[in-house]
C-alpha positions, 0 to 999 in steps of 0.5 A: 187576489193578493198573495201572501208575501214576506216583508222582503218580497213586499219590499222588492215588489214595491221597488220593482213596481215604482221603477217600472212606473218611472220607466213608463214616464221617462224624463224629457231629454237626457235628464239631470245628474244628481248629488246625494248628501247624508245629513244628521239634521238636529231637531229643536230638542237636540235629537239628530235625525238621519236625512238623505238629500238628493239635489239635481245637477241644475243651475238655480233653485229647484222644486223639492219633494219630501217624505218622512218615514219610520221604515228605514228598511225601505231605504232602497225604495227611497233611493229609486225616488231620489234617482228618478225624481232628480233626473226629472229636475226635482230635489228629494229629501227623505228623513228617517223618523225619531228612534228608527234606523240610524236616527237618534231618540226614542221611538214612540209612534205618531206623537213626535211627527208634528214637531220633527216634521215642522223642524225639517220643513223649516230647515228645507224652507231656509235653503236657497237651493229649494225654490218650492216644496211638495210633500208626499207619502203613503200610509205612515208616510202620509201620517207624517204629512198630515201631522204638519199640514196646518203649520207648513212654511211658505215654500210648501205649495201642496201635498199628495197623501195616500192610503191614510186618514186623520180620523184615527178612531175610524181606523181603530174601531167599529161599534166598539170592536177593535180592528185587530188586523190593522193595529194589533198586527202593526203594534207587533211589527212596530213595538220598538223590539222584536216580537216573535209571538204568534199573531193569531194567538195574540189576537185571541189572548184574553184578557187582551189587556195583558197580551203585551206583557204576557207575549210581547216582552213588556207593556206598550203604553200606546197600545194600551191606550188604543185597546181601552179607548173604545168609544169615539167620545172617549177623552183619548180621541177627543183630546191631545194628539188625535183630536189635533190630527182630526182637526188639521184638514179643516185648518190647512191652507194648501191643496192636497191630493188624497188617494185611497182605495175601496179595500184599504183599511184606512179608507173610512178615515180617508173619506172622513178626512176629505169631508172635513177639508175646508171649502177653500182647500177642497175647491183646489184638491183632488180625491181618487178612489181606486180598487186595490188594497193598502199595498196597491195590489189588485184584490178582486177574484172575479178579474176583468179589471184592466183600468185600475191605474193603481200606481202613485208615480204618475199621480206624483208627477202629474200633481207636482208638475202642475203645482211646482213647475207650471205653478198653477192651482188645480181645479177641484175634482173627485174621481172614483173607480166604479166596481163591476164597470171597470171605469173611472168616473168624474163625480161632482162631489163625494159623498154623491147624494143618493138619487133614491134608496133601494131596499131589500128585506130579509124573508123566510126561506133565505130570501131577499125581497123588495117588499117586507113579508110576514115576520118570522125569525132565524136563529144561530149559535155564536161561539167566540172560541170558534169565530167566523174567519175573515175572507174578503174584507175592507179593513185588514193589513196583517192578513192582507191576502184577505182584502178585496172582493173575494169569492165567497163560500155558498149560502149558510156555509157555517152553522153560525152564518145565515144567508138571504138571496134575492131573485135575479135583477132585471136592471143595474143597481148603481150603488154609490155611497154608504150601504146599511143593513138594518137588523131587529135582533136579540141574544141571550147574552148580555151583549153581542155582535152582529155582522153583515156581508153584502155580495153580488151573486153572478149569473153562474152562481159565484158570489163576491163580497161588496162590503161588510160591517159589524155592530154590537147591541150595546153600541146601538142602544140609546146612550146609557141604556142597558140591554135585557137579554132576549129582548129585540133591539133595532141595530144598524150595520154601517158599511163603508162607502162603495161605488159598485154597479150590480149587473142585470142578471145577478142576485144580491146576497146578505150573510148575517153572523156574529164574528169576522176574525181577525178583522175584528175582535171576537165579541165575548158575549158579555158587556164591558170593555172588550179588552178587559174580558177574561171569559167567553160564553156561547150565545143564542142569536135571533134575527127577525125577519120582515120590516125590521130587517133589511138591506139599504142601497143608495143608488146614484143617478145614471 
């Protein structure tokens, strides 16, 4: 399980980890020396961006690896990359994004990266010492790569983009509920000014549309856009920059190596990005899905994971040696770490077509059964002022210690959590794909949320989350329909993709609740845009048992 670290500790840990990975793959022979140049590179509008250029002391043109970053406080890490890549015969260029660190201009996340990245790559493309170019980066440094992936100059031969996806809506919302722990925390840390407000107090602030002015020192227009565009079909996501970014993978013409992880908050978006690559590019691209969090930290409480392979350096050298030094076009592949098998498998594709679907039904006595039993109900009260805390999650960043497969409390551990547990399994269940939890449910409020968390209960009784998710009644109603309080509605909690083999002797468990905070905004129990809600109310929640409520598991062929 990841521990909480300060920003400085995280930076030092990243430097140590990257240096150790390079040390494990020493250069052939004595390696090259290098020269380093600092350049304030002018963009097409005259704004100058701070750029470090590392060149190996080799004769003739060399392959060059490139990054663009909005994190100037990580410059010591970039120096490690420069020093070690030049020792291996690569040039290295890192540029600090507009309005951050020493770079000129005004900082506004995302929107300048396409034009600035194009200008920087065109400049490098024109340098006679640059034989070929590869682009790599993680998180926002991957975003800066995706921003230009369809307008690359000729010398760019491939990209390696880690823990990011181009479908921003998927990284921002789930069924109308905002991913606070990703975007509220990121906005506070990257507001362009110091924000000292308490994070959880900021997440709880109502109406949330006023939090920036009330607690953060002034309005953030781009954050206001995020918290008001709650639907995938809203113009904010269907026009302009975010629409362009979502469409870029289908238009790119060079191979890309996408690396993501089961418990990275961008994972859902990254999978959609892989699926949206055009067939020509996907035929020569790679996808790796591993078991770690956004910071590449192992994140399973149950341990026993000896084959995580969660370092980027080996992947960078393997991919770009192939593309830029050997000048060979890769054959496409998908490689996934299978949870509870501690093994990587080469798969024909992702998503893997399900060989069959296993169903387990919510039944009386807190049981999960393989056949539906007589209908009944279970009820609980949900208070938005006392939300169920996030513990074991796939979509967190600010409270990253809660990311991963973590040991869970016992069944029915809070009054607003109802649990259902199967009998011991007699066979392995090789889950591979998108898990769904279907619910027939009702509330006495005008709208509400329902969460589902799926777990494996080991033979010793300890439970560890596999996947969790959330939905709202309004999101699952037919478009334009209004909910009548107290009436049952058929809902579906769609969980992100997973490859996890539940072991014989274990049990399955499903917890149903109505909040998962701060992974998601706590629903007010009123209809409407969540960020405009001023008041909350306690709601009485009802879940029907029997055929209308079940866990669906896609199983791969073994």
